[in-house]
C-alpha positions as CSV (number, residue, x, y, z in Angstrom):
1,X,0.0,0.0,0.0
2,X,1.4,3.4,-0.9
3,X,2.5,5.7,2.0
4,X,0.6,8.9,2.6
5,X,-3.0,9.9,3.0
6,X,-5.6,8.0,1.1
7,X,-8.7,9.6,-0.4
8,X,-11.8,7.6,0.4
9,X,-15.4,7.7,-0.7
10,X,-17.5,6.6,2.3
11,X,-20.5,4.3,1.4
12,X,-23.2,2.6,3.5
13,X,-21.4,-0.2,5.2
14,X,-18.3,0.0,3.0
15,X,-15.9,2.5,1.4
16,X,-14.2,2.9,-1.9
17,X,-10.5,3.9,-2.2
18,X,-10.2,6.8,-4.7
19,X,-6.5,7.5,-4.1
20,X,-4.4,4.7,-2.4
21,X,-2.7,5.5,0.8
22,X,-1.9,4.0,4.2
23,X,-4.2,6.2,6.3
24,X,-7.0,8.7,6.5
25,X,-7.4,11.5,9.1
26,X,-10.0,11.6,11.8
27,X,-12.3,14.6,11.2
28,X,-12.4,15.5,14.9
29,X,-8.9,14.7,16.2
30,X,-6.8,14.7,13.0
31,X,-5.4,11.4,14.2
32,X,-4.1,9.1,11.4
33,X,-6.3,6.1,11.0
34,X,-4.7,3.2,9.1
35,X,-7.0,2.3,6.2
36,X,-7.1,-1.4,7.2
37,X,-8.3,-0.3,10.7
38,X,-11.0,2.2,9.5
39,X,-14.3,1.3,11.2
40,X,-16.2,4.6,11.8
41,X,-17.4,7.2,9.2
42,X,-20.3,9.3,8.2
43,X,-21.6,8.9,4.7
44,X,-23.5,12.2,4.5
45,X,-20.5,14.2,5.8
46,X,-17.9,12.0,4.1
47,X,-15.8,12.0,7.2
48,X,-13.7,9.4,9.0
49,X,-13.6,9.0,12.8
50,X,-11.0,7.4,15.0
51,X,-13.6,6.1,17.5
52,X,-17.3,6.2,18.2
53,X,-16.6,8.9,20.8
54,X,-15.0,11.1,18.1
55,X,-18.3,10.8,16.1
56,X,-20.4,11.7,19.1
57,X,-18.1,14.8,19.7
58,X,-18.7,15.8,16.1
59,X,-22.4,15.6,16.6
60,X,-22.2,17.6,19.8
61,X,-23.6,14.7,21.8
62,X,-20.6,14.6,24.1
63,X,-18.1,17.3,25.0
64,X,-14.4,17.2,25.6
């Protein structure tokens, strides 16, 4: 897998790699998420999240 940031299209239950890379960035924390460990994203916002908590922070459900 090429080094650098991947470009991903997030789909319902899956994603499509548009530009190969080894990671994507969390929309909340900017943490690098290895593509093979990517589990959380938002289809409508087209954003990746490092954890469920990061998604809840983005939605304003939890603070911190």
